[in-house]
C-alpha positions, 0 to 999 in steps of 0.5 A, a space after each residue: 173928126 176924131 174927138 167929140 166937140 163941146 160947145 155952150 160953155 160960158 159965164 153965168 151968174 149963180 142961179 142961171 142956166 146953160 146947155 152944153 152940147 157935144 157933137 160926135 159921130 155915128 161911129 163914136 156913138 153907136 149904142 155906147 154910153 155917153 156922159 159929161 165929166 168936169 174938172 175944177 181947179 185943184 180938184 179931180 175930174 169927176 163924173 157929172 152925168 151919164 146916159 146909156 144907149 138905152 136912155 138910162 141916166 145917172 148923176 152926181 149927187 151934187 147935180 141931181 135935180 138941177 142937171 139933165 143929160 139927154 142924147 139925140 142919136 140921129 144928130 150924134 149929139 149929147 146934151 147937158 142942161 144945167 139949171 140953178 147953177 152954183 159957183 161950185 159948178 165952175 169947171 171945165 166940162 168934158 164930153 165922153 163917148 164910151 169907151 175911148 173918146 174925149 172932147 177937149 173941154 168947154 169952160 163953165 164959169 158961175 160967178 157974180 
């Protein structure tokens, strides 16, 4: 495995929830930061959430209070729990494992 693999995307109605998972490898993860980025049509790729090896987190202002990032080093996995989803959350979500690894993306669509 040479890149992280995302899963958990899909179609949900506004106000719904999804949890994304990113499976990596011990070699990729180590004590590096991990995070989630997203890119919506016509927009730049943006940081959604990040978590350090020590557990410190940061979030985009647009998702604070709604999204939660977590990691399980024993499983080499990072998660993004997304609650109260909005149409503006529609994007391809990419897992990033510092410093150089990117997943291929998973589509999240929020629509009624």
